[in-house]
N, C-alpha and C positions, 0 to 999 in steps of 0.2 A: 399547524408549525406550532402556534405562541406559545404554548406551554411548551413545546420541546426545542429548547434553543441554549443557549450558553451565557451566563451574562458576563461582562467585560472581566470580571474576575475570574470567575471559571475558566474559561477560554485562557487569561495568559497561565496560569496554573496547567491547566491541560498542554499548550504550547511548550510549558518547560517539561512536562514528562514526555509528550512527545520528541522533544530535542534529544533528551538522553536515552531515549529506548532508538530512536535513529543514529545516536552516536551509537551505539553497542552495535548495532546490524551495520553501520558502516567499516568496523571495526573487522566485523565477522566478515566482510566485503572482499577486504582489502586481503585480510589473509586466505581466504580461496581464490582470488586473483592472483596472490605474490607478488601486488605492487602497494603502491601506495595508494590510500583516497581520502580526497577533502569534502565534504560535505557541509553544503552551506545551508543555514538554517530552515528547516521544511515551514512551508506557510500552509497553513490550515484552514477550515472553512465548515461550515455544517451544512446541506443544501440538501433539498428535495432531491431526493433519486432521478426522479420522471426527469429530472432538466439535466442529467449528466450526459445522456449520449449526444446532444448538442451542442453542449459546451466540449467536449471531445471531438467530435466530429469536425467542431470549427478548427483548434487546437492542431488537429492531426492532419488536416487538411494537405491533400498531396504527399502523406508521407505513407510509407509503409507500417503498420502496427501489428504487437502479439498481445494478448490477452491473454492473462494466467489466474486463473480463478482458486483459492483456497479455505475451506469453509472453520470458521473455530468458534469453541463451545466454552464459557464457562462459567461459573456460578453464580446466582442470582439476577438471571437476565442477560449476563454481558454476553453477547452473542454475534454471529453476523458472517460475512462475506468478505474477504480481502480480496480485490482483483487489482494486478500489477498489469501496467500499460507500458509496455516497450514501442522508441521510437528505433526502427530498424538500420538505421544508415550508416552505425559504427559496429553491428553485430559483429562480420568477420572477424573483424580484429580482438575483440573479445575470446571469440572460438578459437582461434591462432591461440589467445595467452593460456587456456585449457585445455591445448591438443585437442581439438573437434576436429573433424575433416568438415569442409564447404560443404554441407548439402542442408536438405528440409526435416530430414528425421533428425540427425543432429542438433541443427540448430532449437528444433523444438525440445529435443533432450536437455541441452544447456540452458535454454529462458525456464524449463521448470526446475531445473536443479537449483538455478540462481532465487526464482521465486522464492521455492523454499526455505533458502538459508535467509534471504533478507526480511522475508514475513513473518517467520518461524522466531527468528531474534528479535524482531521490532516487537513483537505481543508479549513475547516473554517477558520482553522488558519493559513492557508498558504493563502487562499485568503484575508483575511482582510490586513496583511500584504503588499499584492500587490494592495489594494483598490480596489479589487474587488469581487465581492459575488457570490454562485455557489446555484444553487437547483442539488436535488440528484432523482435518480430512486430508486426502490426499490430494497437492496441487495438480489441476487440471487445464488442460488448451482448450478456451471457449472459441478464439479467432488467430488466424496468422495468416498475414501476408494476402490479408484480400480487403475489399472495399466496403465488405458487411461487416467491420467488424462494431462501428454504430448502432447499428441492428441488433448483434449481439449483444451490446453494452445496455440496450434498451428494456431486452427482452429480460437480464437476469435483475437489471433494477428495481422493473416493478416487481418486482417479488417483495422487494422491499421498501421500506414508509424514507428513510432517510441516508443520507451517505456523509461520513466523514472524511472528507476529502484529502489529501496527503500529497501536497505538490514536492517531488523530493528531487534532485541535481548533485549526481554524485561526478566529482572531478578526478578522472585517475592519473598519474603522471604524466600519459603523454596523448590524453584524448577525452573525449568526454564523454558519458555517459548517462543517457536522460532516461526518465522513468518515473509514473504515475503509481500514487497507490490510493486507492477508494477503501473505507470501511462500511462495506452495506450494512446498515444497521436498522433492527426494530427500535419502536416506541420505547420500549420497556429497556432495552439498552442505553437507551440516553439518559433516563430518568435516573437508573442506578448509577450510571455515570455521574451524573452529578450531584449524587447524595454523596458518594465517595471522595468527589472532588470538595464538595463541602466540608469532608470529614478532615484532608488533609489541613485544609487551609483554616480549619479549626484549633488546630493543633502549633498554628507559627503566631 
């Protein structure tokens, strides 16, 4: 993975782009939930996809989690798959905000809807800054409330080379809503992204 990395300058530039895109997603989530959303600065890291399941199995140990996947396709090699990982401790409160009944089907529908809002808004904001555009596949539930989510994450991640891990924490008015976003990406997407970041930096 020696050539597929970001320099410190490229990473700082990408962090700023991610911050802007996540700000747009946070605003969209606030409108969707009808409440104020405070967004902490997302932490990002480029990691080997094969390491993801071990990392998140440890992070989500003894917690219920749901995985929602959405594929995206852009120009010149910018493509991949996003996965949203949700901690489910406060899903019931969010379901009440949205008017969903408390059952598994409604929970899956709710998280699919939220994933679509967050992911497409984030990716659209990122693509605009990169002077690109993305098309999206329909979101799908990979895992819901079971102890095998790490295995399902590993199976999905092994189809990709790298992951741009974005840790997100939303603070709503009266409670927390925690989730993690992962962008699973091929090597050509990293190379294309590096080139685009260099072009952006050259304009400053």
